[in-house]
C-alpha positions as CSV (number, residue, x, y, z in Angstrom):
1,X,130.9,113.5,115.2
2,X,133.8,115.6,116.6
3,X,135.6,114.6,119.8
4,X,135.9,117.6,122.1
5,X,137.9,115.7,124.7
6,X,134.7,114.4,126.3
7,X,134.1,110.7,126.7
8,X,130.5,109.7,126.1
9,X,129.3,107.3,128.7
10,X,126.3,106.3,130.8
11,X,126.5,106.2,134.5
12,X,124.4,103.5,136.2
13,X,121.3,104.8,138.0
14,X,122.6,103.6,141.4
15,X,125.5,106.0,141.2
16,X,123.2,109.0,140.5
17,X,122.3,111.1,143.5
18,X,118.9,110.1,144.8
19,X,116.5,110.5,147.6
20,X,117.6,107.4,149.5
21,X,118.1,107.4,153.2
22,X,121.3,108.9,154.5
23,X,122.2,105.7,156.5
24,X,122.6,103.5,153.4
25,X,125.6,104.5,151.3
26,X,125.1,104.5,147.6
27,X,126.4,101.5,145.7
28,X,129.8,102.1,144.2
29,X,129.6,103.2,140.6
30,X,130.5,100.6,138.0
31,X,132.8,101.3,135.1
32,X,131.2,103.7,132.6
33,X,129.8,101.9,129.6
34,X,130.3,103.7,126.2
35,X,127.1,104.8,124.5
36,X,128.1,103.2,121.3
37,X,128.4,99.7,122.8
38,X,125.0,100.1,124.4
39,X,123.5,101.2,121.1
40,X,125.0,98.2,119.3
41,X,123.7,95.9,122.1
42,X,120.2,97.4,121.8
43,X,120.3,97.1,118.0
44,X,120.7,93.3,118.4
45,X,117.6,92.9,120.5
46,X,113.9,93.2,119.9
47,X,112.6,96.3,121.7
48,X,109.4,94.4,122.7
49,X,110.7,91.1,124.1
50,X,114.4,92.2,124.5
51,X,115.5,88.9,123.0
52,X,118.1,88.9,120.3
53,X,117.0,87.9,116.8
54,X,118.5,86.2,113.8
55,X,116.3,87.8,111.2
56,X,114.8,91.2,112.0
57,X,111.4,92.4,110.8
58,X,110.9,96.0,109.8
59,X,107.8,98.0,110.1
60,X,106.9,100.5,107.3
61,X,107.2,103.4,107.0
62,X,109.5,104.1,110.0
63,X,111.7,101.0,109.5
64,X,112.1,100.2,113.2
65,X,113.2,96.6,113.8
66,X,111.5,93.9,115.9
67,X,111.3,90.2,115.9
68,X,108.4,89.0,113.7
69,X,106.2,87.3,116.3
70,X,106.4,90.3,118.6
71,X,105.5,92.9,116.0
72,X,102.9,90.7,114.4
73,X,101.1,90.4,117.8
74,X,101.6,94.1,118.5
75,X,100.2,95.2,115.1
76,X,97.2,92.9,115.5
77,X,96.2,94.8,118.7
78,X,97.5,98.2,117.8
79,X,98.4,99.1,114.2
80,X,101.2,101.6,115.3
81,X,104.9,101.3,115.8
82,X,105.7,100.7,119.5
83,X,108.7,103.1,119.3
84,X,107.5,106.1,117.4
85,X,103.7,105.5,117.4
86,X,103.5,106.0,113.6
87,X,100.8,104.0,111.8
88,X,102.2,100.7,110.5
89,X,101.4,100.2,106.8
90,X,103.1,96.9,106.5
91,X,105.7,94.5,108.1
92,X,108.7,93.3,106.1
93,X,110.0,90.1,107.5
94,X,112.3,87.2,106.4
95,X,114.7,89.7,104.9
96,X,118.2,88.3,104.5
97,X,121.2,90.6,104.0
98,X,122.2,88.7,100.9
99,X,118.9,89.1,99.2
100,X,119.0,92.9,99.4
101,X,122.7,93.1,98.3
102,X,124.6,95.6,100.4
103,X,121.6,97.7,101.3
104,X,120.8,98.4,104.9
105,X,117.2,98.9,106.1
106,X,117.4,102.7,105.7
107,X,118.2,102.2,102.0
108,X,115.0,100.2,101.3
109,X,113.0,102.1,98.7
110,X,110.5,104.7,99.8
111,X,106.9,103.5,99.1
112,X,105.9,107.1,98.1
113,X,106.6,106.6,94.4
114,X,104.5,103.4,94.4
115,X,101.7,105.3,96.1
116,X,102.0,108.1,93.5
117,X,101.8,105.5,90.7
118,X,98.8,103.8,92.3
119,X,97.0,107.2,92.6
120,X,97.9,108.1,89.0
121,X,96.6,104.8,87.7
122,X,93.5,105.1,89.8
123,X,92.9,108.6,88.3
124,X,93.4,107.3,84.8
125,X,90.9,104.5,85.5
126,X,88.3,107.0,86.8
127,X,88.9,109.2,83.8
128,X,88.4,106.3,81.4
129,X,85.2,105.2,83.2
130,X,83.9,108.7,83.1
131,X,84.6,108.9,79.3
132,X,82.9,105.6,78.8
133,X,79.9,106.7,80.8
134,X,79.7,109.9,78.7
135,X,79.9,107.9,75.5
136,X,77.0,105.7,76.7
137,X,75.0,108.7,77.6
138,X,75.6,110.2,74.1
139,X,74.5,106.9,72.5
140,X,71.4,106.8,74.6
141,X,70.5,110.4,73.6
142,X,71.1,109.6,69.9
143,X,68.8,106.6,70.3
144,X,66.1,108.6,72.0
145,X,66.4,111.3,69.2
146,X,66.1,108.6,66.5
147,X,63.0,107.1,68.3
148,X,61.5,110.6,68.5
149,X,62.1,111.2,64.8
150,X,60.6,107.8,63.9
151,X,57.6,108.5,66.1
152,X,57.1,112.0,64.5
153,X,57.5,110.4,61.0
154,X,54.9,107.7,61.8
155,X,52.4,110.3,63.2
156,X,52.8,112.6,60.2
157,X,52.5,109.6,57.8
158,X,49.4,108.5,59.7
159,X,47.9,112.0,59.4
160,X,48.7,112.1,55.7
161,X,47.0,108.8,55.2
162,X,44.0,110.0,57.1
163,X,43.8,113.2,55.1
164,X,44.1,111.2,51.8
165,X,41.4,108.8,52.9
166,X,39.0,111.7,53.9
167,X,39.4,113.4,50.5
């Protein structure tokens, strides 16, 4: 980000011009708080309960952070992320920084390749089952043909025996 000589800060709401009565002067504005420090402060707190956490839980696929009890309760009633409203596919919790190496949450593997592998394996399974069913049908047809040939042979043999007996 380039610095254009402008300082990024947030002014408290009390210092903003409002519709208050003219007889009460607005409260004096506090010192501006840099946006970066507010963002860091918000990153250390659960967006649901606003408490700080020791171990954050992440919702997939958006990777937003929450404390585990809050997001578990939330996902039980609504299976969507409270921040971006995307459907939550799973909750990753009890993740320690040391167990993932130097990765941050944004570097956690995308589940799309696993989904592709699952779909591919499912397709192969369906294909194998279809081939097995086709093989069973062919075997049944061969068995029916053998039974028809045996039946015709028995009928013809019976007719030959009858003709020989009559003569």
